[in-house]
KOLGU-4560 file (N, C-alpha, C; in nm, 3 decimals, padded with zeros to 5 digits):
<recs>
<n_xx: -02.357 n_yy: 00.392 n_zz: 03.773 ca_xx: -02.325 ca_yy: 00.300 ca_zz: 03.666 c_xx: -02.264 c_yy: 00.377 c_zz: 03.550 mol: A seq: 1 type: MET>
<n_xx: -02.157 n_yy: 00.323 n_zz: 03.495 ca_xx: -02.086 ca_yy: 00.389 ca_zz: 03.386 c_xx: -02.126 c_yy: 00.329 c_zz: 03.253 mol: A seq: 2 type: HIS>
<n_xx: -02.097 n_yy: 00.405 n_zz: 03.146 ca_xx: -02.111 ca_yy: 00.349 ca_zz: 03.012 c_xx: -02.001 c_yy: 00.403 c_zz: 02.923 mol: A seq: 3 type: TYR>
<n_xx: -01.966 n_yy: 00.323 n_zz: 02.825 ca_xx: -01.859 ca_yy: 00.353 ca_zz: 02.731 c_xx: -01.917 c_yy: 00.438 c_zz: 02.617 mol: A seq: 4 type: VAL>
<n_xx: -01.849 n_yy: 00.549 n_zz: 02.587 ca_xx: -01.892 ca_yy: 00.633 ca_zz: 02.476 c_xx: -01.801 c_yy: 00.621 c_zz: 02.354 mol: A seq: 5 type: THR>
<n_xx: -01.674 n_yy: 00.589 n_zz: 02.376 ca_xx: -01.578 ca_yy: 00.571 ca_zz: 02.267 c_xx: -01.472 c_yy: 00.473 c_zz: 02.311 mol: A seq: 6 type: GLU>
<n_xx: -01.414 n_yy: 00.405 n_zz: 02.214 ca_xx: -01.304 ca_yy: 00.313 ca_zz: 02.244 c_xx: -01.213 c_yy: 00.303 c_zz: 02.123 mol: A seq: 7 type: ALA>
<n_xx: -01.085 n_yy: 00.290 n_zz: 02.151 ca_xx: -00.987 ca_yy: 00.279 ca_zz: 02.044 c_xx: -00.880 c_yy: 00.179 c_zz: 02.085 mol: A seq: 8 type: ARG>
<n_xx: -00.851 n_yy: 00.087 n_zz: 01.994 ca_xx: -00.746 ca_yy: -00.011 ca_zz: 02.020 c_xx: -00.611 c_yy: 00.060 c_zz: 02.022 mol: A seq: 9 type: HIS>
<n_xx: -00.527 n_yy: 00.025 n_zz: 02.119 ca_xx: -00.395 ca_yy: 00.086 ca_zz: 02.129 c_xx: -00.288 c_yy: -00.012 c_zz: 02.080 mol: A seq: 10 type: ILE>
<n_xx: -00.277 n_yy: -00.125 n_zz: 02.148 ca_xx: -00.179 ca_yy: -00.229 ca_zz: 02.112 c_xx: -00.211 c_yy: -00.354 c_zz: 02.193 mol: A seq: 11 type: ALA>
<n_xx: -00.179 n_yy: -00.469 n_zz: 02.137 ca_xx: -00.202 ca_yy: -00.593 ca_zz: 02.210 c_xx: -00.346 c_yy: -00.603 c_zz: 02.257 mol: A seq: 12 type: GLY>
<n_xx: -00.363 n_yy: -00.609 n_zz: 02.389 ca_xx: -00.496 ca_yy: -00.619 ca_zz: 02.449 c_xx: -00.533 c_yy: -00.492 c_zz: 02.526 mol: A seq: 13 type: HIS>
<n_xx: -00.479 n_yy: -00.381 n_zz: 02.480 ca_xx: -00.504 ca_yy: -00.253 ca_zz: 02.545 c_xx: -00.598 c_yy: -00.168 c_zz: 02.461 mol: A seq: 14 type: LYS>
<n_xx: -00.695 n_yy: -00.107 n_zz: 02.531 ca_xx: -00.794 ca_yy: -00.022 ca_zz: 02.468 c_xx: -00.802 c_yy: 00.107 c_zz: 02.546 mol: A seq: 15 type: ILE>
<n_xx: -00.806 n_yy: 00.218 n_zz: 02.476 ca_xx: -00.829 ca_yy: 00.347 ca_zz: 02.538 c_xx: -00.980 c_yy: 00.371 c_zz: 02.533 mol: A seq: 16 type: LYS>
<n_xx: -01.040 n_yy: 00.397 n_zz: 02.649 ca_xx: -01.185 ca_yy: 00.404 ca_zz: 02.659 c_xx: -01.227 c_yy: 00.538 c_zz: 02.720 mol: A seq: 17 type: VAL>
<n_xx: -01.326 n_yy: 00.601 n_zz: 02.655 ca_xx: -01.385 ca_yy: 00.722 ca_zz: 02.712 c_xx: -01.521 c_yy: 00.682 c_zz: 02.770 mol: A seq: 18 type: ARG>
<n_xx: -01.548 n_yy: 00.731 n_zz: 02.891 ca_xx: -01.672 ca_yy: 00.702 ca_zz: 02.959 c_xx: -01.763 c_yy: 00.824 c_zz: 02.962 mol: A seq: 19 type: PHE>
<n_xx: -01.887 n_yy: 00.804 n_zz: 03.001 ca_xx: -01.989 ca_yy: 00.908 ca_zz: 02.999 c_xx: -01.952 c_yy: 01.028 c_zz: 03.084 mol: A seq: 20 type: GLU>
<n_xx: -01.867 n_yy: 01.009 n_zz: 03.185 ca_xx: -01.829 ca_yy: 01.120 ca_zz: 03.272 c_xx: -01.708 c_yy: 01.197 c_zz: 03.218 mol: A seq: 21 type: ASP>
<n_xx: -01.662 n_yy: 01.161 n_zz: 03.097 ca_xx: -01.548 ca_yy: 01.230 ca_zz: 03.036 c_xx: -01.414 c_yy: 01.168 c_zz: 03.068 mol: A seq: 22 type: GLY>
<n_xx: -01.409 n_yy: 01.077 n_zz: 03.163 ca_xx: -01.283 ca_yy: 01.011 ca_zz: 03.198 c_xx: -01.235 c_yy: 00.927 c_zz: 03.080 mol: A seq: 23 type: GLN>
<n_xx: -01.106 n_yy: 00.929 n_zz: 03.055 ca_xx: -01.044 ca_yy: 00.845 ca_zz: 02.955 c_xx: -00.947 c_yy: 00.754 c_zz: 03.029 mol: A seq: 24 type: ILE>
<n_xx: -00.962 n_yy: 00.625 n_zz: 03.006 ca_xx: -00.880 ca_yy: 00.528 ca_zz: 03.077 c_xx: -00.818 c_yy: 00.429 c_zz: 02.980 mol: A seq: 25 type: LYS>
<n_xx: -00.699 n_yy: 00.386 n_zz: 03.014 ca_xx: -00.631 ca_yy: 00.281 ca_zz: 02.941 c_xx: -00.667 c_yy: 00.149 c_zz: 03.009 mol: A seq: 26 type: LEU>
<n_xx: -00.730 n_yy: 00.061 n_zz: 02.935 ca_xx: -00.777 ca_yy: -00.066 ca_zz: 02.988 c_xx: -00.696 c_yy: -00.178 c_zz: 02.924 mol: A seq: 27 type: VAL>
<n_xx: -00.627 n_yy: -00.255 n_zz: 03.008 ca_xx: -00.550 ca_yy: -00.370 ca_zz: 02.960 c_xx: -00.627 c_yy: -00.496 c_zz: 02.997 mol: A seq: 28 type: ASP>
<n_xx: -00.682 n_yy: -00.562 n_zz: 02.896 ca_xx: -00.764 ca_yy: -00.681 ca_zz: 02.921 c_xx: -00.686 c_yy: -00.811 c_zz: 02.907 mol: A seq: 29 type: LEU>
<n_xx: -00.556 n_yy: -00.803 n_zz: 02.883 ca_xx: -00.475 ca_yy: -00.923 ca_zz: 02.861 c_xx: -00.489 c_yy: -01.029 c_zz: 02.967 mol: A seq: 30 type: GLY>
<n_xx: -00.498 n_yy: -00.991 n_zz: 03.092 ca_xx: -00.506 ca_yy: -01.090 ca_zz: 03.201 c_xx: -00.651 c_yy: -01.126 c_zz: 03.235 mol: A seq: 31 type: SER>
<n_xx: -00.746 n_yy: -01.081 n_zz: 03.156 ca_xx: -00.888 ca_yy: -01.106 ca_zz: 03.184 c_xx: -00.956 c_yy: -01.187 c_zz: 03.073 mol: A seq: 32 type: HIS>
<n_xx: -00.877 n_yy: -01.254 n_zz: 02.992 ca_xx: -00.932 ca_yy: -01.326 ca_zz: 02.878 c_xx: -00.942 c_yy: -01.476 c_zz: 02.906 mol: A seq: 33 type: LEU>
<n_xx: -01.002 n_yy: -01.511 n_zz: 03.018 ca_xx: -01.020 ca_yy: -01.651 ca_zz: 03.057 c_xx: -01.157 c_yy: -01.701 c_zz: 03.015 mol: A seq: 34 type: ASP>
<n_xx: -01.166 n_yy: -01.829 n_zz: 02.989 ca_xx: -01.294 ca_yy: -01.891 ca_zz: 02.956 c_xx: -01.317 c_yy: -01.896 c_zz: 02.807 mol: A seq: 35 type: GLY>
<n_xx: -01.407 n_yy: -01.985 n_zz: 02.765 ca_xx: -01.428 ca_yy: -02.008 ca_zz: 02.622 c_xx: -01.475 c_yy: -01.885 c_zz: 02.544 mol: A seq: 36 type: PRO>
<n_xx: -01.559 n_yy: -01.801 n_zz: 02.602 ca_xx: -01.610 ca_yy: -01.684 ca_zz: 02.529 c_xx: -01.498 c_yy: -01.585 c_zz: 02.498 mol: A seq: 37 type: ILE>
<n_xx: -01.396 n_yy: -01.577 n_zz: 02.586 ca_xx: -01.288 ca_yy: -01.480 ca_zz: 02.568 c_xx: -01.167 c_yy: -01.537 c_zz: 02.495 mol: A seq: 38 type: PHE>
<n_xx: -01.163 n_yy: -01.669 n_zz: 02.473 ca_xx: -01.049 ca_yy: -01.731 ca_zz: 02.407 c_xx: -01.017 c_yy: -01.670 c_zz: 02.271 mol: A seq: 39 type: GLU>
<n_xx: -01.116 n_yy: -01.644 n_zz: 02.183 ca_xx: -01.083 ca_yy: -01.581 ca_zz: 02.054 c_xx: -01.017 c_yy: -01.444 c_zz: 02.068 mol: A seq: 40 type: PRO>
<n_xx: -01.043 n_yy: -01.374 n_zz: 02.177 ca_xx: -00.989 ca_yy: -01.239 ca_zz: 02.198 c_xx: -00.839 c_yy: -01.242 c_zz: 02.226 mol: A seq: 41 type: LEU>
<n_xx: -00.785 n_yy: -01.358 n_zz: 02.254 ca_xx: -00.640 ca_yy: -01.368 ca_zz: 02.277 c_xx: -00.562 c_yy: -01.340 c_zz: 02.148 mol: A seq: 42 type: ARG>
<n_xx: -00.626 n_yy: -01.363 n_zz: 02.033 ca_xx: -00.565 ca_yy: -01.332 ca_zz: 01.904 c_xx: -00.575 c_yy: -01.180 c_zz: 01.883 mol: A seq: 43 type: ASP>
<n_xx: -00.460 n_yy: -01.111 n_zz: 01.877 ca_xx: -00.464 ca_yy: -00.964 ca_zz: 01.864 c_xx: -00.546 c_yy: -00.913 c_zz: 01.745 mol: A seq: 44 type: PRO>
<n_xx: -00.545 n_yy: -00.984 n_zz: 01.634 ca_xx: -00.623 ca_yy: -00.942 ca_zz: 01.517 c_xx: -00.773 c_yy: -00.948 c_zz: 01.548 mol: A seq: 45 type: ALA>
<n_xx: -00.815 n_yy: -01.052 n_zz: 01.617 ca_xx: -00.956 ca_yy: -01.064 ca_zz: 01.653 c_xx: -00.992 c_yy: -00.964 c_zz: 01.762 mol: A seq: 46 type: TYR>
<n_xx: -00.901 n_yy: -00.943 n_zz: 01.856 ca_xx: -00.925 ca_yy: -00.849 ca_zz: 01.966 c_xx: -00.959 c_yy: -00.710 c_zz: 01.913 mol: A seq: 47 type: PHE>
<n_xx: -00.893 n_yy: -00.668 n_zz: 01.805 ca_xx: -00.915 ca_yy: -00.535 ca_zz: 01.747 c_xx: -01.053 c_yy: -00.518 c_zz: 01.685 mol: A seq: 48 type: ARG>
<n_xx: -01.130 n_yy: -00.624 n_zz: 01.672 ca_xx: -01.258 ca_yy: -00.619 ca_zz: 01.601 c_xx: -01.376 c_yy: -00.577 c_zz: 01.690 mol: A seq: 49 type: ARG>
<n_xx: -01.349 n_yy: -00.520 n_zz: 01.806 ca_xx: -01.458 ca_yy: -00.477 ca_zz: 01.895 c_xx: -01.529 c_yy: -00.354 c_zz: 01.839 mol: A seq: 50 type: PHE>
<n_xx: -01.651 n_yy: -00.334 n_zz: 01.886 ca_xx: -01.726 ca_yy: -00.212 ca_zz: 01.859 c_xx: -01.790 c_yy: -00.168 c_zz: 01.990 mol: A seq: 51 type: THR>
<n_xx: -01.837 n_yy: -00.044 n_zz: 01.995 ca_xx: -01.914 ca_yy: 00.002 ca_zz: 02.109 c_xx: -02.061 c_yy: -00.026 c_zz: 02.077 mol: A seq: 52 type: VAL>
<n_xx: -02.125 n_yy: -00.104 n_zz: 02.161 ca_xx: -02.265 ca_yy: -00.139 ca_zz: 02.141 c_xx: -02.351 c_yy: -00.043 c_zz: 02.224 mol: A seq: 53 type: ASN>
<n_xx: -02.431 n_yy: 00.044 n_zz: 02.160 ca_xx: -02.511 ca_yy: 00.142 ca_zz: 02.234 c_xx: -02.626 c_yy: 00.080 c_zz: 02.313 mol: A seq: 54 type: PRO>
<n_xx: -02.663 n_yy: -00.042 n_zz: 02.282 ca_xx: -02.772 ca_yy: -00.106 ca_zz: 02.356 c_xx: -02.727 c_yy: -00.156 c_zz: 02.492 mol: A seq: 55 type: GLU>
<n_xx: -02.599 n_yy: -00.193 n_zz: 02.503 ca_xx: -02.549 ca_yy: -00.241 ca_zz: 02.632 c_xx: -02.439 c_yy: -00.151 c_zz: 02.689 mol: A seq: 56 type: ILE>
<n_xx: -02.409 n_yy: -00.041 n_zz: 02.619 ca_xx: -02.319 ca_yy: 00.063 ca_zz: 02.670 c_xx: -02.177 c_yy: 00.016 c_zz: 02.699 mol: A seq: 57 type: ASP>
<n_xx: -02.128 n_yy: -00.078 n_zz: 02.621 ca_xx: -01.992 ca_yy: -00.127 ca_zz: 02.642 c_xx: -01.935 c_yy: -00.177 c_zz: 02.510 mol: A seq: 58 type: THR>
<n_xx: -01.811 n_yy: -00.223 n_zz: 02.515 ca_xx: -01.748 ca_yy: -00.279 ca_zz: 02.397 c_xx: -01.790 c_yy: -00.425 c_zz: 02.383 mol: A seq: 59 type: ILE>
<n_xx: -01.803 n_yy: -00.468 n_zz: 02.257 ca_xx: -01.845 ca_yy: -00.605 ca_zz: 02.229 c_xx: -01.771 c_yy: -00.655 c_zz: 02.105 mol: A seq: 60 type: VAL>
<n_xx: -01.743 n_yy: -00.784 n_zz: 02.102 ca_xx: -01.673 ca_yy: -00.847 ca_zz: 01.991 c_xx: -01.772 c_yy: -00.925 c_zz: 01.904 mol: A seq: 61 type: TRP>
<n_xx: -01.730 n_yy: -00.966 n_zz: 01.784 ca_xx: -01.821 ca_yy: -01.037 ca_zz: 01.694 c_xx: -01.883 c_yy: -01.165 c_zz: 01.755 mol: A seq: 62 type: PRO>
<n_xx: -01.814 n_yy: -01.229 n_zz: 01.849 ca_xx: -01.868 ca_yy: -01.351 ca_zz: 01.912 c_xx: -01.958 c_yy: -01.318 c_zz: 02.031 mol: A seq: 63 type: ASN>
<n_xx: -01.993 n_yy: -01.189 n_zz: 02.047 ca_xx: -02.078 ca_yy: -01.139 ca_zz: 02.156 c_xx: -02.011 c_yy: -01.136 c_zz: 02.292 mol: A seq: 64 type: ASN>
<n_xx: -01.881 n_yy: -01.153 n_zz: 02.298 ca_xx: -01.808 ca_yy: -01.136 ca_zz: 02.424 c_xx: -01.811 c_yy: -00.988 c_zz: 02.459 mol: A seq: 65 type: ALA>
<n_xx: -01.828 n_yy: -00.957 n_zz: 02.587 ca_xx: -01.825 ca_yy: -00.818 ca_zz: 02.631 c_xx: -01.782 c_yy: -00.812 c_zz: 02.778 mol: A seq: 66 type: ASP>
<n_xx: -01.748 n_yy: -00.694 n_zz: 02.821 ca_xx: -01.712 ca_yy: -00.668 ca_zz: 02.960 c_xx: -01.803 c_yy: -00.558 c_zz: 03.013 mol: A seq: 67 type: PHE>
<n_xx: -01.841 n_yy: -00.570 n_zz: 03.137 ca_xx: -01.923 ca_yy: -00.468 ca_zz: 03.201 c_xx: -01.852 c_yy: -00.334 c_zz: 03.194 mol: A seq: 68 type: SER>
<n_xx: -01.923 n_yy: -00.227 n_zz: 03.160 ca_xx: -01.857 ca_yy: -00.096 ca_zz: 03.159 c_xx: -01.805 c_yy: -00.057 c_zz: 03.297 mol: A seq: 69 type: PRO>
<n_xx: -01.872 n_yy: -00.099 n_zz: 03.403 ca_xx: -01.823 ca_yy: -00.070 ca_zz: 03.538 c_xx: -01.691 c_yy: -00.142 c_zz: 03.564 mol: A seq: 70 type: ASP>
<n_xx: -01.678 n_yy: -00.266 n_zz: 03.514 ca_xx: -01.553 ca_yy: -00.340 ca_zz: 03.527 c_xx: -01.441 c_yy: -00.269 c_zz: 03.451 mol: A seq: 71 type: PHE>
<n_xx: -01.469 n_yy: -00.226 n_zz: 03.329 ca_xx: -01.369 ca_yy: -00.155 ca_zz: 03.250 c_xx: -01.324 c_yy: -00.027 c_zz: 03.322 mol: A seq: 72 type: LEU>
<n_xx: -01.420 n_yy: 00.044 n_zz: 03.379 ca_xx: -01.390 ca_yy: 00.168 ca_zz: 03.452 c_xx: -01.302 c_yy: 00.138 c_zz: 03.572 mol: A seq: 73 type: TYR>
<n_xx: -01.335 n_yy: 00.030 n_zz: 03.643 ca_xx: -01.262 ca_yy: -00.006 ca_zz: 03.765 c_xx: -01.118 c_yy: -00.045 c_zz: 03.736 mol: A seq: 74 type: GLU>
<n_xx: -01.095 n_yy: -00.126 n_zz: 03.631 ca_xx: -00.959 ca_yy: -00.172 ca_zz: 03.604 c_xx: -00.879 c_yy: -00.075 c_zz: 03.519 mol: A seq: 75 type: ILE>
<n_xx: -00.947 n_yy: 00.021 n_zz: 03.458 ca_xx: -00.879 ca_yy: 00.116 ca_zz: 03.371 c_xx: -00.787 c_yy: 00.210 c_zz: 03.448 mol: A seq: 76 type: GLY>
<n_xx: -00.680 n_yy: 00.245 n_zz: 03.385 ca_xx: -00.583 ca_yy: 00.339 ca_zz: 03.442 c_xx: -00.611 c_yy: 00.477 c_zz: 03.385 mol: A seq: 77 type: GLN>
<n_xx: -00.645 n_yy: 00.570 n_zz: 03.472 ca_xx: -00.675 ca_yy: 00.706 ca_zz: 03.426 c_xx: -00.553 c_yy: 00.765 c_zz: 03.357 mol: A seq: 78 type: GLU>
<n_xx: -00.577 n_yy: 00.829 n_zz: 03.244 ca_xx: -00.465 ca_yy: 00.884 ca_zz: 03.168 c_xx: -00.469 c_yy: 01.035 c_zz: 03.156 mol: A seq: 79 type: ILE>
<n_xx: -00.560 n_yy: 01.099 n_zz: 03.227 ca_xx: -00.555 ca_yy: 01.243 ca_zz: 03.242 c_xx: -00.623 c_yy: 01.326 c_zz: 03.137 mol: A seq: 80 type: GLY>
<n_xx: -00.661 n_yy: 01.270 n_zz: 03.022 ca_xx: -00.733 ca_yy: 01.347 ca_zz: 02.923 c_xx: -00.878 c_yy: 01.356 c_zz: 02.967 mol: A seq: 81 type: GLU>
<n_xx: -00.942 n_yy: 01.466 n_zz: 02.937 ca_xx: -01.083 ca_yy: 01.483 ca_zz: 02.973 c_xx: -01.165 c_yy: 01.500 c_zz: 02.847 mol: A seq: 82 type: GLN>
<n_xx: -01.293 n_yy: 01.519 n_zz: 02.864 ca_xx: -01.386 ca_yy: 01.521 ca_zz: 02.751 c_xx: -01.355 c_yy: 01.628 c_zz: 02.648 mol: A seq: 83 type: SER>
<n_xx: -01.285 n_yy: 01.732 n_zz: 02.683 ca_xx: -01.252 ca_yy: 01.835 ca_zz: 02.587 c_xx: -01.136 c_yy: 01.798 c_zz: 02.496 mol: A seq: 84 type: GLY>
<n_xx: -01.066 n_yy: 01.691 n_zz: 02.529 ca_xx: -00.950 ca_yy: 01.649 ca_zz: 02.452 c_xx: -00.995 c_yy: 01.571 c_zz: 02.329 mol: A seq: 85 type: SER>
<n_xx: -00.954 n_yy: 01.615 n_zz: 02.209 ca_xx: -01.001 ca_yy: 01.551 ca_zz: 02.087 c_xx: -00.895 c_yy: 01.468 c_zz: 02.016 mol: A seq: 86 type: ARG>
<n_xx: -00.767 n_yy: 01.496 n_zz: 02.036 ca_xx: -00.662 ca_yy: 01.433 ca_zz: 01.958 c_xx: -00.664 c_yy: 01.281 c_zz: 01.960 mol: A seq: 87 type: GLY>
<n_xx: -00.683 n_yy: 01.222 n_zz: 02.073 ca_xx: -00.677 ca_yy: 01.078 ca_zz: 02.084 c_xx: -00.787 c_yy: 01.009 c_zz: 02.006 mol: A seq: 88 type: PHE>
<n_xx: -00.909 n_yy: 01.059 n_zz: 02.014 ca_xx: -01.022 ca_yy: 00.991 ca_zz: 01.955 c_xx: -01.055 c_yy: 01.041 c_zz: 01.815 mol: A seq: 89 type: PHE>
<n_xx: -00.956 n_yy: 01.097 n_zz: 01.746 ca_xx: -00.979 ca_yy: 01.131 ca_zz: 01.606 c_xx: -01.014 c_yy: 01.002 c_zz: 01.533 mol: A seq: 90 type: SER>
<n_xx: -01.109 n_yy: 01.007 n_zz: 01.441 ca_xx: -01.150 ca_yy: 00.885 ca_zz: 01.373 c_xx: -01.032 c_yy: 00.812 c_zz: 01.312 mol: A seq: 91 type: PRO>
<n_xx: -01.029 n_yy: 00.683 n_zz: 01.333 ca_xx: -00.925 ca_yy: 00.598 ca_zz: 01.280 c_xx: -00.981 c_yy: 00.460 c_zz: 01.255 mol: A seq: 92 type: GLY>
<n_xx: -00.898 n_yy: 00.369 n_zz: 01.207 ca_xx: -00.949 ca_yy: 00.237 ca_zz: 01.171 c_xx: -00.997 c_yy: 00.155 c_zz: 01.290 mol: A seq: 93 type: PRO>
<n_xx: -00.954 n_yy: 00.186 n_zz: 01.409 ca_xx: -00.993 ca_yy: 00.107 ca_zz: 01.526 c_xx: -01.058 c_yy: 00.194 c_zz: 01.632 mol: A seq: 94 type: HIS>
<n_xx: -01.135 n_yy: 00.293 n_zz: 01.589 ca_xx: -01.211 ca_yy: 00.378 ca_zz: 01.681 c_xx: -01.358 c_yy: 00.349 c_zz: 01.662 mol: A seq: 95 type: THR>
<n_xx: -01.428 n_yy: 00.336 n_zz: 01.772 ca_xx: -01.572 ca_yy: 00.317 ca_zz: 01.765 c_xx: -01.635 c_yy: 00.396 c_zz: 01.878 mol: A seq: 96 type: THR>
<n_xx: -01.753 n_yy: 00.451 n_zz: 01.853 ca_xx: -01.815 ca_yy: 00.537 ca_zz: 01.954 c_xx: -01.966 c_yy: 00.531 c_zz: 01.945 mol: A seq: 97 type: ARG>
<n_xx: -02.029 n_yy: 00.575 n_zz: 02.052 ca_xx: -02.173 ca_yy: 00.594 ca_zz: 02.053 c_xx: -02.206 c_yy: 00.705 c_zz: 02.150 mol: A seq: 98 type: HIS>
<n_xx: -02.324 n_yy: 00.761 n_zz: 02.136 ca_xx: -02.362 ca_yy: 00.879 ca_zz: 02.213 c_xx: -02.422 c_yy: 00.846 c_zz: 02.348 mol: A seq: 99 type: ALA>
<n_xx: -02.440 n_yy: 00.720 n_zz: 02.380 ca_xx: -02.495 ca_yy: 00.683 ca_zz: 02.510 c_xx: -02.642 c_yy: 00.649 c_zz: 02.497 mol: A seq: 100 type: GLY>
<n_xx: -02.701 n_yy: 00.612 n_zz: 02.608 ca_xx: -02.840 ca_yy: 00.569 ca_zz: 02.604 c_xx: -02.934 c_yy: 00.676 c_zz: 02.548 mol: A seq: 101 type: PRO>
<n_xx: -03.015 n_yy: 00.635 n_zz: 02.452 ca_xx: -03.124 ca_yy: 00.718 ca_zz: 02.401 c_xx: -03.079 c_yy: 00.848 c_zz: 02.339 mol: A seq: 102 type: HIS>
<n_xx: -02.958 n_yy: 00.851 n_zz: 02.285 ca_xx: -02.912 ca_yy: 00.969 ca_zz: 02.213 c_xx: -02.859 c_yy: 00.925 c_zz: 02.079 mol: A seq: 103 type: ARG>
<n_xx: -02.889 n_yy: 01.000 n_zz: 01.979 ca_xx: -02.840 ca_yy: 00.968 ca_zz: 01.845 c_xx: -02.711 c_yy: 01.044 c_zz: 01.819 mol: A seq: 104 type: ALA>
<n_xx: -02.622 n_yy: 00.984 n_zz: 01.745 ca_xx: -02.499 ca_yy: 01.050 ca_zz: 01.704 c_xx: -02.530 c_yy: 01.122 c_zz: 01.573 mol: A seq: 105 type: VAL>
<n_xx: -02.508 n_yy: 01.254 n_zz: 01.566 ca_xx: -02.533 ca_yy: 01.326 ca_zz: 01.441 c_xx: -02.453 c_yy: 01.264 c_zz: 01.327 mol: A seq: 106 type: PRO>
<n_xx: -02.507 n_yy: 01.267 n_zz: 01.205 ca_xx: -02.441 ca_yy: 01.205 ca_zz: 01.091 c_xx: -02.298 c_yy: 01.253 c_zz: 01.073 mol: A seq: 107 type: LYS>
<n_xx: -02.273 n_yy: 01.381 n_zz: 01.093 ca_xx: -02.139 ca_yy: 01.434 ca_zz: 01.074 c_xx: -02.042 c_yy: 01.393 c_zz: 01.184 mol: A seq: 108 type: ASP>
<n_xx: -02.090 n_yy: 01.327 n_zz: 01.291 ca_xx: -02.005 ca_yy: 01.284 ca_zz: 01.401 c_xx: -01.988 c_yy: 01.133 c_zz: 01.407 mol: A seq: 109 type: LYS>
<n_xx: -02.049 n_yy: 01.059 n_zz: 01.314 ca_xx: -02.044 ca_yy: 00.913 ca_zz: 01.316 c_xx: -01.908 c_yy: 00.865 c_zz: 01.268 mol: A seq: 110 type: ARG>
<n_xx: -01.864 n_yy: 00.753 n_zz: 01.325 ca_xx: -01.741 ca_yy: 00.688 ca_zz: 01.284 c_xx: -01.777 c_yy: 00.549 c_zz: 01.235 mol: A seq: 111 type: THR>
<n_xx: -01.731 n_yy: 00.515 n_zz: 01.117 ca_xx: -01.754 ca_yy: 00.383 ca_zz: 01.064 c_xx: -01.628 c_yy: 00.300 c_zz: 01.087 mol: A seq: 112 type: VAL>
<n_xx: -01.644 n_yy: 00.184 n_zz: 01.148 ca_xx: -01.531 ca_yy: 00.095 ca_zz: 01.173 c_xx: -01.541 c_yy: -00.022 c_zz: 01.078 mol: A seq: 113 type: VAL>
<n_xx: -01.436 n_yy: -00.043 n_zz: 01.002 ca_xx: -01.441 ca_yy: -00.154 ca_zz: 00.906 c_xx: -01.359 c_yy: -00.271 c_zz: 00.957 mol: A seq: 114 type: SER>
</recs>
C-alpha cells in the first residue's frame, strides 16, 4: 500500500505527487472527476485547494473529496525524479506535504499552504 508524502499542483487537473517509496509521478485527474463529490474539482481554482492529509495518506480537498493513494500511484506517470531530487518540491504556494504515518515533520521542514 502506498501513501502520498508531497503533492504540488502543476496545471489544470495535473498534480505532481511524491510517494513513500521516493517515486514521483505526474497524476492527471481530469478524466476522473465524475460524480457529485468530484464536481467542484472541475473548477481549476478549486482543484488547486488540495492538501496532503496525514491521517489518510493522500490528497484531499475542502469538500472531503479524495483519491486512494494506490489509485494515484497506479494512474500516475513516472517522471524519473527520485527522493534525492529537491528542485521540484521546493516550497511554493501549491505544495503540501506530510511525513507519513506516525512521523512528525520537523518545524524547519513544514510547508504552509494558504
